[in-house]
KETORMI-42759 format. One line per field, with one value per residue (C-alpha): residue in one letter; y, x, z. Coordinates in nm, 2 decimals. Each point is the difference from the previous one (the first is absolute). Layout:
// KETORMI-42759
residuo <- c(A	...)
py <- c(Y	...)
px <- c(X	...)
pz <- c(Z	...)
***
This chain:
// KETORMI-42759
residuo <- c(X	X	X	X	X	X	X	X	X	X	X	X	X	X	X	X	X	X	X	X	X	X	X	X	X	X	X	X	X	X	X	X	X	X	X	X	X	X	X	X	X	X	X	X	X	X	X	X	X	X	X	X	X	X	X	X	X	X	X	X	X	X	X	X	X	X	X	X	X	X	X	X	X	X	X	X	X	X	X	X	X	X	X	X	X	X	X	X	X	X	X	X	X	X	X	X	X	X	X	X	X	X	X	X	X	X	X	X	X	X	X	X	X	X	X	X	X	X	X	X	X	X	X	X	X	X	X	X	X	X	X	X	X	X	X	X	X	X	X	X	X	X	X	X	X	X	X	X	X	X	X	X	X	X	X	X	X	X	X	X	X	X	X	X	X	X	X	X	X	X	X	X	X	X	X	X	X	X	X	X	X	X	X	X	X	X	X	X	X	X	X	X	X	X	X	X	X	X	X	X	X	X	X	X	X	X	X	X	X	X	X	X	X	X	X	X	X	X	X	X	X	X	X	X	X	X	X	X	X	X	X	X	X	X	X	X	X	X	X	X	X	X	X	X	X	X	X	X	X	X	X	X	X	X	X	X	X	X	X	X	X	X	X	X	X	X	X	X	X	X	X	X	X	X	X	X	X	X	X	X	X	X	X	X	X	X	X	X	X	X	X	X	X	X	X	X	X	X	X	X	X	X	X	X	X	X	X	X	X	X	X	X	X	X	X	X	X	X	X	X	X	X	X	X	X	X	X	X	X	X	X	X	X	X	X	X	X	X	X	X	X	X	X	X	X	X	X	X	X	X	X	X	X	X	X	X	X	X	X	X	X	X	X	X	X	X	X	X	X	X	X	X	X	X	X	X	X	X	X	X	X	X	X	X	X	X	X	X	X	X	X	X	X	X	X	X	X	X	X	X	X	X	X	X	X	X	X	X	X	X	X	X	X	X	X	X	X	X	X	X	X	X	X	X	X	X	X	X	X	X	X	X	X	X	X	X	X	X	X	X	X	X	X	X	X	X	X	X	X	X	X	X	X	X	X	X	X	X	X	X	X	X	X	X	X	X	X	X	X	X	X	X	X	X	X	X	X	X	X	X	X	X	X	X	X	X	X	X	X	X	X	X	X	X	X	X	X	X	X	X	X	X	X	X	X	X	X	X	X	X	X	X	X	X	X	X	X	X	X	X	X	X	X	X	X	X	X	X	X	X	X	X	X	X	X	X	X	X	X	X	X	X	X	X	X	X	X	X	X	X	X	X	X	X	X	X	X	X	X	X	X	X	X	X	X	X	X	X	X	X	X	X	X	X	X	X	X	X	X	X	X	X	X	X	X	X	X	X	X	X	X	X	X	X	X	X	X	X	X	X	X	X	X	X	X	X	X	X	X	X	X	X	X	X	X	X	X	X	X	X	X	X	X	X	X	X	X	X	X	X	X	X	X	X	X	X	X	X	X	X	X	X	X	X	X	X	X	X	X	X	X	X	X	X	X	X	X	X	X	X	X	X	X	X	X	X	X	X	X	X	X	X	X	X	X	X	X	X	X	X	X	X	X	X	X	X	X	X	X	X	X	X	X	X	X	X	X	X	X	X	X)
py <- c(10.82	0.15	0.08	0.00	0.30	0.10	0.05	-0.37	-0.12	-0.15	0.25	-0.03	-0.07	0.13	-0.30	0.17	0.06	-0.36	-0.15	0.26	-0.14	-0.34	0.13	0.19	-0.27	-0.30	-0.26	-0.04	0.23	-0.02	0.09	-0.27	-0.26	0.11	-0.05	-0.34	-0.11	0.12	-0.13	0.32	0.38	0.00	-0.23	0.22	0.31	-0.16	-0.12	0.35	0.16	-0.25	0.06	0.37	-0.04	-0.21	0.24	0.30	-0.18	0.06	-0.34	-0.16	0.15	-0.28	0.16	-0.01	-0.37	-0.11	0.22	-0.13	-0.24	-0.32	0.16	0.31	-0.21	-0.20	0.32	0.17	-0.29	-0.02	0.37	-0.07	-0.29	0.19	0.23	-0.29	-0.21	0.29	0.03	-0.37	-0.02	0.34	-0.02	-0.23	-0.34	0.06	0.32	-0.17	-0.28	0.25	0.20	-0.32	-0.10	0.34	-0.02	-0.35	0.16	0.33	-0.14	-0.38	-0.04	0.20	-0.18	-0.32	0.14	0.11	-0.30	-0.24	0.11	0.08	-0.26	-0.29	0.02	0.14	-0.20	-0.32	0.11	0.07	-0.33	-0.23	0.14	-0.08	0.30	0.03	-0.02	0.26	0.23	-0.05	0.09	0.29	0.14	-0.03	0.22	-0.25	0.20	0.35	-0.08	0.15	-0.22	-0.28	-0.01	-0.34	-0.21	-0.33	-0.30	-0.26	-0.03	-0.18	-0.01	-0.36	0.01	0.24	-0.14	-0.33	0.14	-0.35	-0.06	0.29	-0.10	0.25	-0.18	0.10	-0.27	0.00	-0.01	-0.12	0.07	0.38	0.03	0.15	-0.07	-0.01	0.15	-0.12	0.01	-0.34	0.04	0.28	-0.05	0.05	0.37	0.23	0.18	0.30	0.11	0.35	0.24	-0.24	0.18	0.33	0.04	-0.30	-0.06	-0.32	-0.27	-0.23	-0.31	-0.31	-0.31	-0.37	-0.07	-0.27	-0.14	-0.32	-0.09	0.02	0.26	0.15	0.21	0.37	0.24	0.37	0.14	0.36	0.04	0.32	0.10	0.32	0.17	0.26	0.25	-0.05	-0.16	-0.25	-0.35	-0.24	-0.30	-0.27	0.23	0.08	0.24	0.12	0.23	-0.15	0.33	0.12	-0.17	0.02	0.23	0.13	0.12	0.19	-0.33	-0.12	-0.37	-0.21	-0.35	-0.14	-0.29	-0.14	-0.18	-0.16	0.30	-0.04	0.15	-0.05	-0.28	0.27	0.15	-0.28	0.13	-0.24	0.10	-0.34	-0.25	0.02	-0.13	-0.05	0.04	-0.38	-0.04	-0.10	0.11	0.08	0.05	0.14	-0.24	0.24	0.12	0.08	0.30	0.17	0.05	0.25	0.29	-0.10	0.07	0.37	0.08	-0.17	0.17	0.34	-0.06	-0.04	0.35	0.12	-0.14	0.19	0.32	-0.01	-0.09	0.31	0.22	-0.16	0.03	0.36	0.09	-0.20	0.10	0.37	0.00	-0.18	0.27	0.28	-0.17	0.03	-0.19	-0.02	0.09	0.01	0.16	0.31	0.31	0.23	-0.24	-0.12	-0.35	-0.28	-0.07	-0.34	-0.08	0.03	-0.28	-0.33	-0.19	0.23	-0.05	-0.37	0.06	0.18	-0.03	-0.38	0.08	0.26	-0.27	-0.24	0.27	0.05	-0.38	0.01	0.30	-0.19	-0.34	0.17	0.16	-0.33	-0.20	0.25	-0.01	-0.38	-0.01	0.25	-0.20	-0.33	0.15	0.13	-0.36	-0.15	0.26	-0.11	-0.37	-0.14	-0.25	-0.29	0.09	-0.29	-0.05	0.14	0.36	-0.12	-0.22	0.29	0.22	-0.25	-0.03	0.37	0.03	-0.25	0.18	0.34	-0.14	-0.14	0.30	0.24	-0.21	0.00	0.37	0.10	-0.18	0.10	0.36	0.07	-0.15	0.21	0.32	-0.06	-0.05	0.31	0.21	-0.12	0.04	0.35	0.07	-0.12	0.20	0.32	-0.07	0.11	0.22	-0.31	-0.09	0.32	-0.04	0.33	-0.11	-0.24	-0.35	-0.15	0.03	-0.12	-0.32	-0.06	0.07	-0.21	-0.31	-0.14	-0.04	-0.30	-0.17	0.10	-0.11	-0.32	-0.05	0.03	-0.33	-0.18	0.19	-0.09	-0.37	0.03	0.15	-0.28	-0.26	0.14	0.00	-0.37	-0.10	0.20	-0.15	-0.35	0.08	0.14	-0.33	-0.17	0.23	0.27	0.35	0.24	0.32	0.33	0.07	-0.32	0.02	0.01	-0.37	-0.08	0.08	-0.12	-0.34	-0.31	-0.24	-0.23	0.29	0.05	0.36	0.07	0.11	0.36	0.22	0.36	0.00	0.31	0.13	0.38	0.23	0.08	-0.37	-0.11	0.30	0.03	0.00	-0.30	-0.19	0.09	-0.12	-0.33	-0.03	0.05	-0.24	-0.26	0.05	0.00	-0.32	-0.16	0.09	-0.13	-0.32	-0.04	0.06	-0.27	-0.24	0.05	-0.04	-0.32	-0.13	0.04	-0.19	-0.28	-0.03	-0.08	0.35	0.13	0.28	0.27	-0.14	-0.01	0.36	0.07	-0.21	0.23	0.33	0.14	-0.07	0.14	0.33	0.03	-0.08	0.27	0.25	-0.07	0.00	0.33	0.17	-0.14	0.13	0.34	0.02	-0.12	0.25	0.28	-0.09	-0.01	0.35	0.12	-0.13	0.19	0.32	0.33	0.03	0.29	-0.22	-0.33	0.06	0.07	-0.27	-0.25	0.09	-0.04	-0.34	-0.12	0.12	-0.18	-0.32	0.01	0.11	-0.26	-0.26	0.10	-0.03	-0.36	-0.08	-0.35	-0.09	0.12	-0.19	-0.31	0.02	0.04	0.31	0.23	-0.10	0.14	0.24	0.11	0.07	0.22	0.18	0.04	0.15	0.25	0.09	0.07	0.25	0.18	-0.01	0.15	0.29	0.06	-0.01	0.23	0.28	-0.01	-0.10	0.32	0.04	-0.36	0.08	0.32	-0.22	-0.18	0.32	0.04	0.35	0.11	-0.05	-0.36	-0.07	0.14	0.01	0.31	-0.22	-0.07	0.35	0.08	0.32	-0.16	0.23	-0.29	0.13	0.31	-0.18	-0.29	0.25	0.18	-0.31	-0.13	0.34	0.08	-0.33	-0.01	0.35	0.07	-0.05	-0.09	-0.37	-0.14	-0.25	0.23	0.05	-0.36	-0.19	0.20	0.23	-0.28	-0.19	0.30	0.09	-0.34	-0.05	-0.28	-0.06	-0.36	-0.21	-0.23	-0.20	-0.06	-0.04	-0.36	-0.11	-0.21	0.31	0.16	-0.27)
px <- c(4.17	-0.07	0.29	0.04	-0.05	0.35	-0.13	-0.08	0.35	0.18	0.17	0.38	0.09	0.32	0.21	0.16	-0.35	-0.09	0.28	-0.05	-0.35	0.15	0.18	-0.28	-0.12	0.24	-0.12	0.34	0.29	0.22	0.33	-0.06	-0.04	0.32	0.18	-0.16	0.10	0.36	0.04	0.00	0.03	0.38	0.02	-0.25	0.19	0.33	-0.17	-0.13	0.34	0.18	-0.26	0.05	0.38	-0.03	-0.25	0.24	0.31	0.05	0.16	-0.34	-0.21	-0.24	-0.27	0.21	0.09	-0.22	0.21	0.34	0.20	0.14	0.34	-0.14	-0.20	0.30	0.21	-0.26	-0.03	0.38	0.02	-0.21	0.20	0.28	-0.25	-0.20	0.31	0.13	-0.33	-0.03	0.32	-0.05	-0.37	-0.17	-0.11	-0.37	0.02	0.20	-0.26	-0.28	0.18	0.05	-0.37	-0.11	0.24	-0.13	-0.33	0.14	0.27	-0.01	0.27	0.25	-0.10	0.10	0.33	0.09	-0.15	0.21	0.31	-0.14	-0.28	0.13	0.38	0.06	-0.29	0.17	0.31	-0.20	-0.19	0.28	0.34	0.19	0.06	0.36	-0.11	-0.27	0.26	0.24	-0.26	-0.13	0.36	0.02	-0.31	-0.28	-0.24	0.09	0.04	0.35	0.22	-0.26	-0.33	-0.16	-0.26	-0.17	0.07	-0.25	-0.23	0.14	-0.12	-0.11	-0.11	-0.20	-0.22	0.20	0.30	0.12	0.03	0.24	0.28	0.27	0.28	0.25	0.27	0.26	0.37	0.18	0.34	-0.06	-0.27	-0.24	-0.34	-0.03	-0.34	-0.12	-0.30	0.01	-0.29	-0.19	-0.29	0.23	0.04	-0.11	-0.31	-0.21	0.28	-0.09	0.29	0.23	-0.02	0.15	0.05	0.11	0.36	-0.08	-0.27	-0.14	0.00	-0.21	0.18	0.03	0.28	0.22	0.28	0.20	-0.24	-0.31	-0.28	-0.12	-0.29	-0.04	0.21	0.09	0.33	0.12	0.15	0.17	-0.14	0.19	0.32	-0.10	0.25	-0.03	-0.35	0.13	-0.15	0.21	0.17	-0.26	-0.30	-0.23	-0.30	-0.27	-0.30	-0.36	-0.13	-0.36	-0.25	-0.37	0.07	0.25	0.25	0.19	0.18	0.27	-0.07	0.26	0.14	0.33	0.21	0.29	0.29	0.22	0.00	0.22	-0.09	0.15	-0.16	-0.10	-0.23	-0.25	-0.24	0.04	-0.24	-0.18	0.20	0.38	0.28	0.35	0.32	0.03	-0.33	-0.21	-0.36	-0.18	-0.38	-0.19	-0.24	-0.29	0.07	-0.36	0.03	0.21	-0.31	-0.15	0.18	-0.14	-0.36	0.06	-0.06	-0.34	-0.11	0.10	-0.20	-0.32	0.05	0.10	-0.33	-0.20	0.19	-0.02	-0.37	-0.06	0.15	-0.21	-0.32	0.07	0.03	-0.31	-0.23	0.08	-0.05	-0.33	-0.11	0.05	-0.06	-0.36	-0.17	-0.37	-0.26	-0.37	-0.11	-0.12	0.10	0.26	0.12	0.36	0.08	0.03	0.33	0.15	0.02	-0.38	-0.06	-0.04	0.20	0.29	-0.03	0.02	0.30	0.21	-0.12	0.05	0.36	0.02	-0.10	0.26	0.27	-0.09	0.02	0.35	0.11	-0.08	0.13	0.32	0.03	-0.04	0.21	0.29	-0.03	0.00	0.30	0.20	-0.08	0.11	0.33	0.07	-0.04	0.21	0.27	0.04	0.04	0.34	0.11	0.01	-0.31	-0.25	-0.32	-0.35	0.11	0.15	-0.30	-0.23	0.21	-0.01	-0.38	-0.04	0.23	-0.21	-0.32	0.15	0.14	-0.34	-0.20	0.23	0.00	-0.38	-0.03	0.27	-0.17	-0.36	0.07	0.22	-0.27	-0.26	0.20	0.07	-0.37	-0.08	0.24	-0.16	-0.36	0.08	0.17	-0.30	-0.24	0.17	-0.13	0.21	0.21	0.13	0.19	0.21	0.35	-0.05	-0.30	0.22	-0.15	0.12	0.36	-0.10	-0.13	0.31	0.22	-0.19	-0.06	0.35	-0.11	-0.20	0.32	0.31	0.07	-0.18	-0.25	-0.35	-0.12	0.30	-0.05	-0.36	0.10	0.25	-0.27	-0.24	0.26	0.05	-0.38	-0.02	0.29	-0.13	-0.35	0.15	0.21	-0.31	-0.18	0.29	-0.05	0.25	-0.10	-0.12	0.20	-0.17	-0.07	-0.20	-0.18	-0.33	0.04	-0.05	-0.37	-0.05	0.18	-0.06	0.26	-0.04	0.07	-0.36	-0.15	-0.25	-0.32	-0.08	-0.27	-0.11	-0.28	-0.19	-0.15	-0.01	0.25	0.15	0.04	0.14	0.25	0.11	0.38	0.01	-0.23	0.23	0.31	-0.18	-0.11	0.35	0.15	-0.24	0.08	0.37	-0.02	-0.20	0.26	0.28	-0.18	-0.05	0.38	0.07	-0.24	0.17	0.35	-0.11	-0.16	0.34	0.17	-0.26	0.09	0.36	0.14	0.29	-0.06	0.13	-0.21	-0.31	0.05	0.02	-0.31	-0.18	0.15	-0.33	-0.17	0.30	-0.01	-0.37	0.05	0.27	-0.24	-0.28	0.24	0.15	-0.33	-0.10	0.33	-0.06	-0.35	0.10	0.29	-0.23	-0.25	0.27	0.11	-0.37	-0.02	0.32	-0.09	-0.10	-0.38	-0.05	0.15	-0.17	-0.32	0.16	0.26	-0.26	-0.20	0.31	0.09	-0.36	0.02	0.33	-0.13	-0.34	0.11	0.27	-0.25	-0.24	0.29	0.06	-0.37	0.03	0.25	-0.24	-0.29	0.21	0.11	-0.36	0.07	-0.22	-0.32	-0.09	-0.24	0.27	0.24	-0.26	-0.03	0.37	-0.01	-0.26	0.22	0.29	-0.22	-0.09	0.36	0.13	-0.25	0.09	0.38	-0.06	-0.09	0.35	0.19	0.20	0.07	0.13	0.25	0.09	0.09	0.26	0.20	0.16	0.08	-0.07	0.37	-0.02	-0.32	0.17	-0.31	-0.21	-0.31	0.07	0.06	-0.13	-0.16	-0.19	0.14	0.06	-0.07	0.21	0.30	-0.04	0.00	0.30	0.22	-0.08	0.06	0.32	0.17	-0.11	0.04	-0.09	0.29	0.05	-0.06	0.35	-0.11	-0.24	0.22	0.13	-0.33	-0.32	0.05	0.08	-0.30	-0.23	0.15	0.02	-0.19	-0.24	0.19	0.11	0.17	-0.26	0.25	0.01	-0.31	-0.08	-0.08	-0.29	-0.17	0.02	-0.18)
pz <- c(12.52	0.33	0.24	0.37	0.21	0.12	0.36	0.00	-0.06	0.30	0.23	0.01	0.36	0.16	0.08	0.30	0.15	-0.08	0.20	0.28	0.04	0.08	0.31	0.17	0.24	0.03	0.25	0.16	0.10	-0.31	0.17	0.27	-0.27	-0.16	0.33	0.03	-0.35	0.05	0.35	0.20	-0.02	0.00	-0.30	-0.20	0.08	-0.11	-0.32	-0.08	0.07	-0.23	-0.28	0.03	-0.02	-0.31	-0.17	0.06	-0.13	-0.38	-0.03	0.09	-0.28	-0.11	-0.22	-0.32	0.03	-0.30	-0.24	0.10	-0.22	0.13	0.04	0.17	0.23	0.12	0.03	0.20	0.24	0.04	0.09	0.31	0.13	0.17	0.17	0.14	0.09	0.21	0.18	0.05	0.21	0.18	0.10	0.25	-0.14	0.05	-0.20	-0.28	-0.02	-0.02	-0.27	-0.20	0.05	-0.14	-0.29	-0.09	-0.08	-0.14	-0.23	0.01	-0.26	0.20	0.31	-0.17	-0.12	0.35	0.17	-0.21	0.19	0.34	0.02	-0.20	-0.02	0.35	0.13	-0.12	0.19	0.32	-0.02	-0.11	0.09	0.32	0.23	-0.13	-0.36	0.05	0.16	-0.29	-0.27	0.20	0.04	-0.38	-0.03	-0.05	0.23	-0.11	-0.37	0.02	-0.22	-0.05	-0.18	0.02	-0.18	0.07	-0.23	0.06	-0.31	-0.31	-0.36	0.06	0.36	0.22	0.27	0.03	0.18	0.08	-0.37	-0.08	-0.24	0.09	0.19	0.26	0.03	0.27	-0.11	0.31	-0.15	-0.03	0.27	-0.25	-0.14	-0.38	-0.11	-0.34	-0.22	-0.17	-0.24	-0.17	0.24	0.29	-0.10	0.28	-0.13	0.11	0.23	0.11	0.00	-0.20	-0.34	0.11	0.37	0.21	0.10	0.20	-0.01	0.27	-0.23	0.07	-0.12	0.07	0.25	-0.13	0.22	-0.08	-0.27	0.22	-0.03	0.33	-0.14	-0.08	0.21	-0.03	-0.12	-0.05	-0.34	-0.13	-0.34	-0.08	0.10	0.25	-0.14	-0.38	0.00	-0.25	0.02	0.20	-0.18	-0.09	0.06	-0.29	0.05	-0.23	0.02	-0.01	-0.14	0.00	0.24	0.07	0.29	0.25	-0.27	0.27	0.09	-0.24	-0.01	-0.17	-0.06	0.15	-0.12	0.20	-0.16	0.26	0.22	0.31	0.33	0.35	0.21	0.25	-0.25	0.06	0.26	0.29	0.28	-0.05	-0.22	0.04	-0.22	0.14	-0.21	0.02	-0.16	0.30	-0.03	0.32	-0.02	0.29	0.18	-0.06	-0.36	-0.05	0.24	-0.27	-0.21	0.24	-0.16	-0.35	0.12	0.04	-0.36	0.00	0.32	-0.14	-0.32	0.21	0.13	-0.35	-0.14	0.26	-0.06	-0.38	0.02	0.22	-0.27	-0.28	0.20	0.09	-0.37	-0.11	0.29	-0.01	-0.38	0.04	0.24	-0.26	-0.33	-0.11	-0.28	-0.11	0.26	0.09	-0.32	0.18	-0.19	0.15	0.26	0.03	-0.13	0.26	0.18	-0.10	0.37	0.03	-0.24	0.19	-0.27	0.06	0.37	-0.06	-0.22	0.25	0.36	0.04	-0.11	0.28	0.25	-0.15	0.05	0.36	0.05	-0.15	0.21	0.32	-0.11	-0.10	0.35	0.17	-0.24	0.05	0.38	0.00	-0.24	0.22	0.31	-0.17	-0.13	0.36	0.13	-0.28	0.06	0.37	-0.09	-0.01	-0.27	0.24	0.20	0.05	0.19	0.01	-0.09	-0.33	-0.08	0.06	-0.22	-0.28	0.04	-0.01	-0.30	-0.20	0.10	-0.10	-0.33	-0.10	0.11	-0.18	-0.31	-0.02	0.09	-0.25	-0.28	0.06	0.12	-0.31	-0.22	0.17	-0.03	-0.37	-0.06	0.21	-0.21	-0.33	0.12	0.12	-0.33	-0.19	0.22	-0.13	-0.35	-0.29	0.23	0.17	-0.31	0.03	0.14	0.18	0.22	0.19	-0.01	-0.33	0.11	0.35	-0.15	-0.20	0.30	0.24	-0.22	0.08	0.37	-0.12	-0.12	0.20	0.36	-0.10	-0.29	0.15	-0.12	0.15	0.33	0.02	-0.04	0.28	0.22	-0.10	0.08	0.34	0.05	-0.09	0.22	0.29	-0.03	0.00	0.31	0.17	-0.07	0.19	0.30	-0.08	0.12	-0.27	-0.07	0.05	-0.37	-0.01	0.33	-0.18	-0.08	0.37	-0.03	-0.36	-0.02	0.20	0.13	-0.31	-0.24	-0.11	0.00	0.27	-0.18	0.10	-0.14	0.03	0.26	-0.12	-0.32	0.07	-0.16	0.34	0.08	-0.33	-0.03	0.36	0.03	0.23	-0.24	-0.30	0.20	0.08	-0.36	-0.14	0.26	-0.11	-0.37	0.06	0.21	-0.28	-0.26	0.22	0.05	-0.38	-0.05	0.27	-0.17	-0.33	0.15	0.18	-0.32	-0.18	0.28	-0.03	-0.37	0.09	-0.06	0.18	0.25	-0.24	-0.29	0.23	0.07	-0.37	-0.06	0.25	-0.13	-0.13	0.33	0.19	-0.19	0.07	0.37	0.01	-0.15	0.24	0.30	-0.10	-0.04	0.34	0.15	-0.15	0.15	0.34	0.02	-0.12	0.27	0.26	-0.09	0.01	0.36	0.10	-0.19	0.18	0.05	-0.25	-0.28	0.09	-0.19	-0.34	0.04	0.09	-0.31	-0.22	0.16	-0.06	-0.36	-0.05	0.15	-0.17	-0.35	0.00	0.11	-0.28	-0.25	0.13	0.08	-0.14	0.28	0.27	-0.15	-0.03	0.36	0.11	0.20	-0.20	-0.19	-0.34	0.16	0.25	-0.28	-0.16	0.33	0.01	-0.35	0.12	0.29	-0.24	-0.19	0.32	0.13	-0.33	0.03	0.37	-0.07	-0.29	0.24	0.15	-0.32	-0.05	0.38	0.01	-0.28	0.19	0.30	-0.22	0.05	-0.34	-0.12	-0.36	-0.07	0.12	-0.20	-0.31	-0.21	-0.10	0.03	0.37	0.12	0.35	-0.11	-0.29	-0.27	-0.23	-0.35	0.03	0.14	-0.24	-0.30	0.15	0.04	-0.35	-0.17	0.20	-0.07	-0.36	-0.15	-0.36	-0.24	-0.37	-0.08	-0.06	-0.27	-0.19	-0.31	0.00	0.06	0.03	-0.30	-0.24	0.12	-0.06	-0.34	-0.16	-0.33	-0.10	-0.33	-0.04	-0.26	-0.14	-0.20	-0.38	-0.22	-0.08	-0.35	0.11	0.14	-0.35	-0.19)
***
């Protein structure tokens, strides 16, 4: 057998030199793109300062998280709470929000533990308490976490998305001027309540308001769970620990049962619905305006999806620029970078384009939400007229848009994390490389703050209702402006088609916008048709919506992709000239790759022919190769330090193997196997002797 000349073996490339090659000639100014992504230079510098503060604080060590037990994980998280609580009340609001945004990526489990009090419990007080009630709870320490730690008691064992169906009751006792909070059934047990198991002294409990035998729907009540001095459970309160979860073990989720727990009537949050001592219930004329505050969580999750996706892509892209496998077969040459293989480009770079789409959609969604809340905050309870009607219209639009974006962006991000993890090969399975835990931690985003499927159906219902209103002459909201050019007065879709066959014509950003508008309009029309078919069969309105649920979900998907592309294109138009070329390419890649993934819709709508879809596929190939040239600089523009990336495979300097080896060996030092004598040694030393049983007479004949 003849061997191979040693000189012909592949040359081992230096990974740090490999990644340095990627940064030699970016097509855009990296720092300028960082400023554009973050909003401006001031925000970037604030973000960098906060990341450095966290990195240098021993409390915020994160690289050993995989080796912590459940108890150690929770204790580590709790040790950080006081530090952050003090900063939250002493530093400017924009800095606090930036700090929390960074922590949501760095340590999502702790972010949840902290956010349960400040975001959910205190958020409920801010959104639903009267001014005097809010002042009362703030004086007791609800903001500073001095004397009170809160949790949020909405979800029950038997109910999640259907808040109107919650079983916990709060019944007014007029004689004592108290509400009696009670869990009448096992399924009324509050479940998944973050902070309940170990931490919370008070809970914002969602319960059915019952006055004089009548139910007035789900309202919010502040219920004390534990004595603030002894920390013993209050009479009638039972609490348990839900234990180990798929992810985010830093938060002590628990269950709560109430057995005729009495609270003062004033503990019902009465910014909107009010109950007098005499038992008179006064509901606001515009109760739906109260739901504005509940949208905030969905809006923040669009931003969170973009931020977490940035980290996953930073790890996978940098690793792909230094990891080498196989090659040209020429002796003595280095193997080929993963990032140079077209299939790997197809694996990662469309996800890069998706992430930029989410970044810009989150920016616009956040701005629109803040504007809406400003308007709602200025309205009085008894206001009427055009201003109120406009506010209601904008609230419905924001609710539907945020529902669709929350669902599809969290689904996108979860897929991005897993695709990036798989792209790391076997190393992606290691807890120390950063993406296995990221997947486990992020998965809950697809469920909490509204199950994604339910949210898409809500978005789809809004699309159907708005399309029907438009047929009656009602003006279209901004997020559905594309229907003006794609739907005729009778509700039929105006046939539109791509007018050119060249790559430039088929893949132009304006063409892709028109294509997605046509497809979305077609999907909405199909949902309307199914809804009207249900009505024609004699169904009620609600049953007709259920009958059209599959079409509504599909319409929501097509509409959300259209919204993402349109918002991306708008940001391209506003971007500084040096960034416009690379952002245009990414926007085209997002629109084209997504269209190829849903090519049947474009063929069905008639916008693209089969030949044009093939041309679009060819463009995706070319676009991936072009984006590949800037892949590492694009991740650099995300602006995450090595501490934030928290993965040896995503290091800025490319020294992945040495740092990976160091973290594995330092956290897992050699030591005797604790079960050698009890299990391994007996296994190795067992004999093959066996008792064959007695001899049988029949065998001796």
